[in-house]
DRENPA-3360 file (N, C-alpha, C; in nm, 2 decimals, always signed):
BEGIN
1 = MAARIIES = +0.82/+1.19/-1.81/+0.76/+1.09/-1.79/+0.84/+0.95/-1.82 ~ +0.87/+0.96/-1.98/+0.86/+0.84/-2.04/+1.02/+0.80/-1.99 ~ +1.07/+0.94/-1.94/+1.26/+0.91/-1.88/+1.27/+0.81/-1.76 ~ +1.17/+0.85/-1.70/+1.21/+0.80/-1.53/+1.09/+0.63/-1.57 ~ +1.04/+0.60/-1.62/+0.99/+0.51/-1.62/+1.10/+0.37/-1.71 ~ +1.18/+0.44/-1.79/+1.29/+0.36/-1.87/+1.37/+0.34/-1.74 ~ +1.43/+0.47/-1.67/+1.47/+0.48/-1.57/+1.50/+0.30/-1.44 ~ +1.32/+0.28/-1.42/+1.36/+0.24/-1.34/+1.34/+0.08/-1.37;
9 = VDTEPAPP = +1.39/-0.01/-1.47/+1.39/-0.10/-1.53/+1.56/-0.14/-1.47 ~ +1.66/-0.09/-1.47/+1.78/-0.04/-1.45/+1.78/-0.03/-1.27 ~ +1.65/-0.03/-1.15/+1.66/-0.01/-1.02/+1.65/-0.14/-0.96 ~ +1.74/-0.14/-0.87/+1.71/-0.26/-0.80/+1.67/-0.27/-0.69 ~ +1.60/-0.38/-0.66/+1.47/-0.39/-0.69/+1.40/-0.32/-0.80 ~ +1.39/-0.39/-0.87/+1.25/-0.29/-0.96/+1.12/-0.26/-0.91 ~ +1.06/-0.17/-0.86/+0.96/-0.08/-0.85/+0.84/-0.20/-0.93 ~ +0.78/-0.26/-0.80/+0.63/-0.33/-0.85/+0.57/-0.15/-0.90;
17 = RMVLGSQA = +0.56/-0.08/-0.87/+0.38/+0.04/-0.87/+0.52/+0.13/-0.90 ~ +0.49/+0.25/-0.98/+0.49/+0.35/-0.99/+0.40/+0.48/-0.97 ~ +0.43/+0.55/-0.92/+0.33/+0.67/-0.88/+0.43/+0.81/-1.00 ~ +0.37/+0.83/-1.08/+0.39/+0.96/-1.17/+0.35/+1.07/-1.13 ~ +0.41/+1.16/-1.06/+0.37/+1.31/-1.06/+0.35/+1.34/-0.91 ~ +0.34/+1.48/-0.84/+0.33/+1.47/-0.68/+0.15/+1.49/-0.65 ~ +0.09/+1.47/-0.72/-0.08/+1.47/-0.73/-0.12/+1.40/-0.69 ~ -0.07/+1.33/-0.74/-0.09/+1.12/-0.84/-0.02/+1.07/-0.69;
25 = LDSTLGVL = +0.06/+1.10/-0.65/+0.18/+1.06/-0.52/+0.06/+1.10/-0.37 ~ +0.05/+1.21/-0.41/-0.07/+1.22/-0.28/-0.19/+1.25/-0.24 ~ -0.25/+1.21/-0.40/-0.42/+1.12/-0.41/-0.39/+1.03/-0.36 ~ -0.29/+0.92/-0.44/-0.30/+0.79/-0.37/-0.27/+0.70/-0.28 ~ -0.15/+0.83/-0.17/-0.10/+0.79/+0.01/-0.27/+0.83/+0.06 ~ -0.32/+0.94/+0.03/-0.45/+0.94/+0.07/-0.55/+0.85/+0.08 ~ -0.57/+0.77/-0.05/-0.64/+0.66/-0.09/-0.57/+0.55/+0.03 ~ -0.43/+0.52/+0.02/-0.39/+0.42/+0.13/-0.42/+0.46/+0.28;
33 = RRRIADFE = -0.38/+0.58/+0.31/-0.45/+0.58/+0.45/-0.55/+0.54/+0.52 ~ -0.71/+0.57/+0.40/-0.80/+0.55/+0.45/-0.83/+0.44/+0.43 ~ -0.82/+0.36/+0.35/-0.77/+0.20/+0.40/-0.71/+0.16/+0.52 ~ -0.60/+0.17/+0.54/-0.51/+0.15/+0.64/-0.62/+0.13/+0.76 ~ -0.67/+0.27/+0.78/-0.78/+0.36/+0.89/-0.92/+0.23/+0.90 ~ -0.94/+0.20/+0.78/-1.08/+0.04/+0.81/-1.05/-0.01/+0.79 ~ -0.94/-0.04/+0.78/-0.90/-0.24/+0.83/-0.85/-0.18/+0.96 ~ -0.72/-0.10/+0.98/-0.74/-0.08/+1.16/-0.89/-0.05/+1.24;
41 = AQRDLAAS = -0.96/-0.05/+1.18/-1.10/+0.00/+1.28/-1.16/-0.14/+1.33 ~ -1.13/-0.24/+1.22/-1.19/-0.39/+1.21/-1.10/-0.46/+1.33 ~ -1.00/-0.40/+1.40/-0.84/-0.49/+1.43/-1.02/-0.57/+1.57 ~ -1.10/-0.52/+1.63/-1.11/-0.62/+1.73/-1.22/-0.76/+1.62 ~ -1.27/-0.70/+1.57/-1.37/-0.82/+1.46/-1.27/-0.93/+1.41 ~ -1.14/-0.88/+1.37/-1.06/-0.98/+1.28/-0.99/-1.03/+1.46 ~ -0.98/-1.04/+1.61/-0.90/-1.08/+1.67/-1.03/-1.17/+1.71 ~ -1.16/-1.15/+1.69/-1.27/-1.22/+1.75/-1.26/-1.33/+1.65;
49 = TDFPAGQ = -1.24/-1.38/+1.56/-1.25/-1.49/+1.48/-1.12/-1.58/+1.50 ~ -1.01/-1.57/+1.58/-0.94/-1.62/+1.61/-0.93/-1.70/+1.70 ~ -0.84/-1.86/+1.63/-0.85/-1.97/+1.73/-0.80/-1.95/+1.87 ~ -0.89/-2.03/+1.93/-0.77/-1.97/+2.10/-0.64/-2.04/+2.04 ~ -0.56/-1.98/+2.16/-0.43/-2.04/+2.15/-0.43/-2.22/+2.18 ~ -0.33/-2.20/+2.12/-0.31/-2.43/+2.13/-0.41/-2.51/+1.99 ~ -0.51/-2.46/+1.94/-0.55/-2.53/+1.87/-0.57/-2.47/+1.73;
% end
């Protein structure tokens, strides 16, 4: 892990976040998918607060 962290310094652009380990990646992706689903479920609510066009 330490070697991968050190190598990331030379990556252009450098990653703002790193997930190390396949289990950690799977878990992180699962959390993000659930968050996206939660936001998508609010699409109508969000759109209902838009200003009318031209205002």
